[in-house]
Structures are given as structure tokens and as C-alpha cells.
C-alpha positions in Angstrom: -92.1 -83.7 148.4 -89.6 -82.7 145.7 -88.4 -79.0 145.6 -87.2 -77.6 142.2 -85.2 -74.6 142.3 -84.6 -73.0 138.8 -81.6 -70.3 139.6 -79.3 -70.5 136.4 -79.6 -66.8 135.7 -76.4 -64.5 136.1 -78.2 -62.2 138.3 -76.7 -59.0 136.3 -78.9 -56.7 138.1 -76.8 -57.6 141.5 -73.3 -57.1 140.0 -70.7 -56.5 141.6 -71.9 -59.3 144.0 -73.0 -61.8 141.4 -69.5 -61.6 139.8 -68.1 -64.2 142.2 -71.1 -66.5 143.4 -74.7 -66.5 142.3 -77.3 -64.4 143.5 -79.1 -67.2 145.3 -75.7 -67.7 147.7 -75.8 -63.9 148.8 -76.9 -64.1 152.5 -79.8 -62.4 154.0 -79.9 -62.6 157.9 -76.8 -64.7 157.8 -77.9 -67.3 155.4 -77.7 -67.7 151.6 -80.9 -66.4 150.0 -81.8 -70.0 148.7 -81.3 -71.5 152.2 -83.9 -69.2 153.8 -86.2 -69.9 150.7 -86.0 -73.6 151.2 -86.3 -73.4 155.1 -89.3 -71.2 154.9 -90.8 -73.8 152.4 -90.3 -76.6 154.6 -92.1 -74.9 157.6 -94.9 -74.3 155.2 -95.0 -78.0 154.0 -94.2 -79.7 157.2 -91.9 -82.8 156.9 -91.3 -84.9 154.3 -88.9 -83.0 151.8 -86.9 -85.7 149.8 -84.9 -83.8 147.2 -84.0 -80.5 146.3 -83.2 -80.2 142.6 -81.3 -76.9 141.4 -81.1 -75.6 137.8 -77.9 -73.9 137.8 -75.5 -72.5 134.9 -72.6 -75.1 134.4 -70.3 -72.1 135.2 -71.3 -71.7 138.6 -68.3 -74.4 139.3 -67.9 -77.1 141.7 -67.8 -75.3 145.0 -71.3 -73.6 144.4 -72.6 -76.9 143.6 -71.3 -78.2 146.7 -72.8 -75.4 148.9 -76.3 -76.2 147.2 -76.1 -79.7 148.1 -75.2 -79.0 151.7 -78.3 -76.4 151.9 -80.4 -79.8 151.0 -78.5 -82.0 153.4 -79.3 -79.8 156.4 -83.0 -80.8 155.6 -82.3 -84.3 155.5 -82.6 -84.1 151.7 -81.0 -85.2 148.6 -79.4 -82.2 147.0 -79.4 -82.8 142.8 -77.8 -80.4 140.2 -79.1 -79.9 136.7 -77.6 -77.5 134.3 -79.3 -75.1 132.1 -76.8 -73.6 129.5 -79.1 -71.5 127.5 -82.1 -69.1 128.9 -84.9 -70.6 126.9 -87.7 -69.5 129.8 -89.2 -70.7 132.7 -90.6 -73.8 131.4 -87.5 -74.8 129.6 -85.8 -74.4 132.8 -87.7 -76.3 134.9 -87.6 -79.5 132.3 -83.9 -79.4 132.8 -84.7 -81.4 136.0 -87.5 -83.4 134.2 -85.9 -86.7 135.9 -87.1 -85.2 139.3 -90.5 -84.3 138.3 -92.8 -86.5 140.0 -95.2 -87.0 143.0 -95.6 -84.0 145.2 -93.2 -81.1 143.5 -92.8 -77.4 144.5 -91.4 -74.9 142.1 -89.6 -72.0 143.6 -87.6 -69.6 141.8 -84.8 -68.3 144.0 -84.7 -64.3 144.1 -87.9 -64.1 146.6 -88.4 -64.6 150.1 -91.7 -64.6 152.0 -93.6 -65.1 155.2 -96.7 -67.2 154.9 -99.0 -68.2 158.1 -100.5 -71.3 156.6 -99.5 -75.4 156.0 -99.7 -76.5 152.5 -102.5 -78.7 151.8 -101.1 -81.4 149.4 -104.3 -82.7 148.5 -105.0 -79.8 146.4 -104.4 -80.4 142.7 -102.0 -77.3 142.4 -101.3 -73.8 144.5 -99.7 -70.8 143.2 -98.5 -68.3 145.8 -99.8 -64.7 145.3 -99.6 -61.4 147.0 -101.6 -58.4 146.6 -100.0 -55.4 144.8 -100.7 -51.6 144.2 -99.7 -51.7 140.8 -99.9 -55.2 138.9 -98.7 -53.9 135.7 -95.1 -55.4 136.1 -96.4 -58.8 137.0 -98.0 -61.7 136.2 -101.2 -62.1 137.9 -104.2 -64.3 138.6 -108.1 -64.0 138.4 -110.2 -66.2 141.0 -113.7 -67.3 141.0 -116.2 -67.4 143.9 -114.8 -70.5 145.2 -111.2 -69.1 145.2 -110.3 -71.2 142.2 -108.0 -69.8 139.8 -110.0 -68.9 136.4 -107.1 -67.0 134.2 -103.4 -66.2 134.2 -102.5 -62.8 133.0 -99.1 -61.6 132.1 -98.3 -57.8 133.1 -101.7 -56.7 132.4 -102.0 -52.8 131.1 -105.4 -52.7 132.3 -106.7 -53.9 135.7 -107.9 -57.5 135.9 -106.4 -58.5 139.2 -104.1 -57.3 141.9 -103.0 -60.7 143.0 -99.5 -61.1 141.5 -97.7 -64.3 141.3 -94.8 -64.4 143.7 -92.8 -67.2 141.8 -93.5 -70.3 144.0 -95.9 -73.4 142.9 -97.2 -76.6 144.2 -98.0 -79.4 142.2 -99.8 -82.5 143.4 -98.6 -84.6 140.4 -95.2 -83.8 139.1 -95.3 -86.1 136.4 -98.4 -84.5 134.9 -96.5 -81.1 134.9 -93.4 -82.8 133.2 -95.7 -84.0 130.5 -97.5 -80.6 129.9 -94.0 -79.1 129.7 -92.7 -81.7 127.3 -95.8 -80.8 125.2 -94.6 -77.2 124.9 -91.1 -78.2 124.1 -92.3 -80.8 121.4 -94.7 -78.3 119.7 -92.3 -75.4 119.9 -94.9 -73.3 121.8 -93.1 -70.2 122.9 -94.1 -66.4 123.9 -91.6 -63.9 122.8 -89.3 -66.6 121.9 -89.1 -68.6 125.3 -90.9 -71.5 126.7 -93.3 -70.2 129.5 -94.7 -71.9 132.5 -97.7 -70.0 132.6 -98.6 -71.5 129.2 -98.5 -75.1 130.9 -100.5 -73.8 133.5 -103.3 -72.8 131.3 -103.4 -76.0 129.6 -103.6 -77.9 132.8 -106.3 -75.9 133.9 -108.3 -76.1 130.9 -108.1 -79.8 131.3 -109.6 -79.5 134.6 -106.8 -79.2 137.0 -107.9 -76.9 139.9 -105.1 -74.2 140.9 -106.0 -72.0 144.1 -104.0 -69.1 145.4 -101.7 -69.5 148.3 -101.3 -66.2 150.0 -98.4 -64.7 152.0 -98.5 -62.4 154.4 -95.2 -60.6 153.1 -93.2 -61.0 149.9 -89.9 -59.9 149.9 -87.7 -59.2 146.7 -83.9 -59.6 146.1 -83.8 -58.4 142.9 -81.2 -55.6 143.3 -79.0 -54.3 145.9 -81.6 -51.9 147.6 -84.5 -54.3 147.7 -82.0 -57.0 149.2 -80.9 -54.6 151.9 -84.5 -54.2 152.7 -85.2 -57.6 152.9 -82.5 -58.6 155.0 -84.0 -56.1 157.5 -87.5 -57.6 157.5 -85.7 -61.2 157.7 -83.6 -59.8 161.1 -86.8 -58.6 162.3 -88.5 -61.8 161.9 -85.7 -63.7 163.6 -85.8 -61.2 166.3 -89.6 -61.8 167.0 -88.7 -65.7 166.9 -86.0 -65.5 169.3 -83.5 -66.9 166.8 -80.0 -66.8 167.6 -78.4 -63.4 166.4 -75.0 -63.2 167.8 -72.3 -66.0 167.7 -70.5 -66.9 171.0 -67.1 -66.3 169.8 -67.8 -62.6 169.1 -64.8 -60.4 170.1 -66.5 -57.1 171.6 -64.0 -54.4 172.4 -66.0 -51.2 173.7 -68.6 -51.4 170.9 -72.5 -51.7 170.9 -74.8 -53.9 169.1 -78.2 -52.6 168.3 -80.9 -55.5 167.4 -82.1 -56.9 165.3 -78.3 -57.7 163.6 -76.9 -60.9 162.9 -73.1 -61.3 163.9 -71.4 -64.3 162.3 -68.6 -66.5 163.8 -65.1 -65.4 164.5 -66.3 -61.6 164.1 -64.3 -58.7 165.9 -66.0 -55.3 166.8 -63.6 -52.6 168.0 -64.8 -49.3 169.3 -67.8 -49.4 166.8 -71.7 -49.4 166.8 -73.0 -52.2 164.7 -76.6 -52.3 164.1 -79.9 -52.2 163.8 -80.3 -54.3 160.5 -76.9 -55.3 160.1 -75.8 -58.8 158.9 -71.8 -59.3 159.5 -70.3 -62.3 157.8 -68.0 -64.7 159.4 -64.4 -63.6 160.1 -65.1 -59.8 159.6 -63.4 -57.1 161.3 -65.1 -53.8 162.1 -63.1 -51.0 163.7 -63.7 -47.4 164.6 -67.2 -47.5 162.8 -70.6 -46.9 162.5 -72.4 -49.7 160.4 -76.1 -50.2 159.9 -78.9 -51.5 157.6 -76.4 -53.4 155.6 -74.9 -56.8 154.5 -71.0 -57.2 154.9 -69.9 -60.7 153.9 -67.1 -62.8 155.0 -63.6 -62.0 155.9 -63.9 -58.1 155.3 -62.2 -55.4 157.1 -63.8 -52.2 157.8 -62.1 -49.2 159.6 -63.1 -45.7 160.3 -66.4 -45.7 158.4 -70.0 -44.6 158.6 -71.9 -47.3 156.6 -75.5 -47.6 155.6 -78.0 -49.0 153.1 -74.7 -51.0 151.9 -73.8 -54.4 150.6 -70.3 -55.1 150.8 -68.6 -58.4 149.5 -66.1 -61.0 151.0 -62.5 -60.0 151.4 -63.0 -56.6 151.0 -60.8 -53.8 152.9 -62.3 -50.5 153.3 -61.2 -47.6 155.1 -62.6 -44.1 155.0 -66.2 -42.5 155.3 -68.9 -43.5 153.0 -72.7 -44.0 152.8 -75.0 -46.1 150.5 -72.1 -48.6 149.6 -72.4 -51.5 146.9 -69.0 -53.0 147.1 -68.1 -56.6 145.5 -65.7 -59.3 146.6 -61.8 -59.0 146.8 -62.0 -54.9 146.9 -59.6 -52.5 148.8 -60.4 -49.0 149.5 -58.3 -46.9 151.6 
């Protein structure tokens, strides 16, 4: 099984947090978003992930590339880096990794997490993950027939045609066939609104008899902006608690403080005369003193003192002293 991860976007809606790292490396529940996605896919797919191919922007740099390769290595898979230097659509992004498009293939766009209660049937031609939504207008949706086979792909319908929104995860039994259909779009300059779109290739494959079925998830979690990412972090922490996963590292220095679960505490953290949680993710090397911190993501090597913080994202190497709520603070910032 190959996993293709297009993630070359600059994550502008998540600034200032994406000024120093790409959005898929922002942590939720103590792990980068992209790592959580791949681990969840491994659970759905079972064993046999051989390669994780990342499509990134060249400007991300060597350190980010190594982190991505390390994520793949933790699953026993090869990590491969490809570049997309110009945003020309989803089909173009996937084709940047055309050398890896063969055999059983998963394509996952790295800004959405999910919870699913099923195992992938690799004998299916194709599976497109969907979730029911109240308002389908902002999404691409699918229509299905009585046999649960997808009959139509509709992009952002203004009139109701379906409430099954595509969440950005696709399975293809034959990655080489997908590659050939994507290549057809590029060779013939077939674009929608100036870009090469995956849905055009899906439609062509469907017309030629390739059967796509929906894979329904029990929960779809977005990481598109600060508030949605903080909410997603809270849900991931709840899942971790239910699964009895390790939430607090053993080397925590706790001085007269209370930790309210679910919360994640990374390595080498000091919490002094403070209340942390619920729904707090605290990165390694962070110090929290005389503060109340909940429903937030605080990254690595940050110092928080004399603060009341909630609904917040705070980056790495931040120094924050004072009282504030609903924060969004990027890396290497100082507030005293």
C-alpha cells in the first residue's frame, strides 16, 4: 500500500503558526497532524504500508523533509519527498508523485483527521471517504445508487443533490490506472477554474466502469484554522483517553499543580502552581507557572507565567506573561 500526501500549500489561514512549519506538522494530541492521519490510515488499512510519498513545497526545507521521513519510518515505511512548486490543482499535485503511483494507493490531503470504525476492503476498485453534513454547499459531494455505488461527483452544489461530503481521502486499487487518467488531464490541458482537478479524473474512471464506493467515517475533524484545530485537539485527546493511551510523560516536574484529563503533557515539561486542562496539549520543554491553561495547544520550549489561557494556540519558543484568553501566538514571540 502506498500513501500519497499532497501538502504543498502554505497554510495561510493558519498564520502565524505556519510561518515556521507547514500546517501538517502542527501538533494535535501531542503528534503532528500528518502523523495522526497516517496512523489512523494504518489502523483502517491494516498492515502493509510500504511507502509514504509527500508532495511539499521546496521552501519547506531539509529539516521538515527529515521529520516527514521519520513519520513514515515509524510505520516501517519508506518516506519519499516530491515537490510541487506551483499550485495547479489537486490532480497536478498528485502527479508530482507519479513515480509512486502504482498498486494499492491511498491519497490523503493533510488537513483533515477522522475517526472510522471499519477496515479497508482492498478488493474494491475505489473508495472515497465521505461524511454527512448539514450544509453541503461548501463541499464536493457524491451521489450513490441503491447498490451504494457512486454515480455522480458534484462540486459545491447550490441546490441539494446529496449531503455526503468528500473529506479528502481516496483509495485506488490500481494506482497506475489513476496515474494514466491524471496524465490525460495534463496532456490535454483539461482544467476547472484554471486548475487540474482530481474529480475530473474520477469522473473519467467512473465512465469507463471503475466503481467507487463511499467510505463513511464516524467523525470528521478539520484543521483549517485556529479555532477548528483547537477543537480537533480536544476531540483527539478524548479519543486518546478512551483508548487508554499514554497522556503524560514520566519526567513531568509537577510542583503543587493539578492536571485535568484529557490532557497531553510532553517530555521535560515543568508545571508549577498551575491548573492544566482539560483539553490541553503541552509540548516538550515547556514551563507553565502560576497559570490556568485549558482547551489549548502549546508547542515546544515555551514559557507561560501568570496567565489564564483558553481556546488558544501558542507556538514554540514563546515567552508569555500576563492574563489573556483566546490566543493565537506564533513561534519565537515574547509578551511580558
